[in-house]
C-alpha positions in Angstrom: 0.0 0.0 0.0 1.5 3.3 -1.0 1.0 6.1 1.5 2.3 9.6 1.7 5.6 10.0 3.6 3.8 12.2 6.2 1.4 9.3 6.9 4.4 6.9 7.1 6.0 9.3 9.6 2.9 9.4 11.7 2.7 5.6 11.7 6.4 5.3 12.6 5.8 7.7 15.5 2.8 5.8 16.8 4.6 2.5 16.5 7.7 3.9 18.1 5.8 5.1 21.1 3.7 1.9 21.4 4.5 -0.9 23.8 1.5 -3.3 23.6 0.2 -4.9 20.4 -2.9 -7.2 20.5 -2.6 -9.7 17.6 -6.1 -10.7 16.6 -6.0 -14.1 14.9 -2.7 -15.2 16.5 -1.9 -18.7 15.5 0.1 -21.6 17.1 1.0 -22.7 13.5 4.6 -21.4 12.8 3.9 -21.3 9.1 1.1 -18.7 9.5 2.1 -15.0 9.2 0.2 -14.2 12.5 2.6 -16.6 14.3 5.9 -15.5 13.0 5.0 -11.8 12.9 3.9 -12.0 16.5 7.4 -13.5 17.3 9.0 -10.7 15.3 7.1 -8.1 17.3 8.2 -9.6 20.5 11.8 -9.6 19.3 11.4 -5.9 18.6 10.5 -5.3 22.2 6.7 -5.1 21.9 4.5 -6.8 24.5 2.3 -9.0 22.3 -1.2 -10.0 23.5 -2.5 -12.9 21.5 -6.2 -12.9 20.7 -7.8 -16.2 19.5 -10.9 -17.7 21.1 -9.6 -21.2 20.3 -6.6 -21.0 22.6 -5.8 -20.2 26.3 -2.1 -19.7 25.7 0.1 -18.8 22.8 3.8 -18.0 22.7 3.9 -18.8 26.5 1.4 -15.9 27.0 -2.2 -15.7 28.1 -4.4 -15.7 25.0 -7.7 -13.8 25.1 -10.9 -14.7 23.2 -11.4 -11.1 22.1 -10.2 -7.5 22.5 -12.7 -6.6 25.2 -11.4 -9.4 27.5 -8.0 -7.8 27.7 -7.7 -6.1 31.1 -4.6 -3.9 30.3 -4.3 -1.0 27.9 -3.5 -1.9 24.3 -1.7 0.5 22.0 -2.1 -1.2 18.6 -4.6 -3.8 17.4 -3.1 -5.9 14.6 -5.7 -7.9 12.7 -5.1 -11.2 10.9 -8.8 -12.1 10.2 -10.9 -12.2 7.1 -12.2 -8.8 6.0 -15.8 -9.8 6.6 -14.9 -10.5 10.3 -13.3 -7.2 11.0 -16.3 -5.0 11.9 -17.2 -6.7 15.3 -13.4 -6.6 16.2 -13.4 -2.9 15.6 -16.6 -2.4 17.5 -15.2 -4.2 20.5 -11.9 -2.3 20.1 -13.7 1.0 20.5 -14.6 0.1 24.0 -10.9 0.0 25.0 -9.2 3.2 26.0 -6.0 4.5 24.6 -5.9 2.5 21.3 -3.4 4.4 19.2 -3.7 2.5 15.9 -5.6 -0.3 14.2 -3.6 -2.3 11.6 -5.3 -4.7 9.2 -2.8 -7.1 7.6 -2.3 -7.9 3.9 -5.6 -8.6 2.1 -7.7 -7.4 5.2 -9.9 -4.5 4.2 -13.2 -3.3 5.6 -14.2 0.2 4.7 -17.1 0.3 7.2 -14.9 -0.8 10.1 -12.2 1.7 9.0 -14.7 4.6 9.0 -16.0 3.6 12.4 -12.5 3.6 13.9 -11.5 6.8 12.1 -14.6 8.6 13.3 -13.5 7.6 16.9 -10.2 9.2 16.2 -8.2 6.0 15.8 -5.9 5.9 12.7 -6.4 2.8 10.5 -4.1 0.9 8.1 -5.7 -1.6 5.8 -4.2 -4.2 3.5 -0.6 -3.7 4.6 1.9 -5.7 6.6 3.2 -4.3 9.9 6.3 -6.5 9.6 7.3 -5.0 6.3 6.6 -1.5 7.6 8.7 -2.0 10.7 11.5 -3.5 8.6 11.5 -0.5 6.3 11.6 1.8 9.4 14.8 0.1 10.4 
């Protein structure tokens, strides 16, 4: 996804000041992008909170069934789900305080969910990879 350099700078600033990333659709399968990108995020110093209703624990961490179940503050919500499943995720995200950014991974795009988040003042990235973005940031 091409974005203006000012938007890239804003995203870099948000990610640089963020500590906690909830990974919605985190997977125990090491071949899945949500698995190895979660590991990469942890290696970069982020506190990853896995979100997957099918698991109690992933990566040695407590796994939550949904965003609204997470007790602590979340800075970034990183979504690895089908586009048609994003709206309820965004709706539950809006109940959380202090969300700085919603990131929808490659091939995840939901205009209605994006508008809902944007109208709540939360920046949204759709159809892009947080791993690639962070690697470019250096």
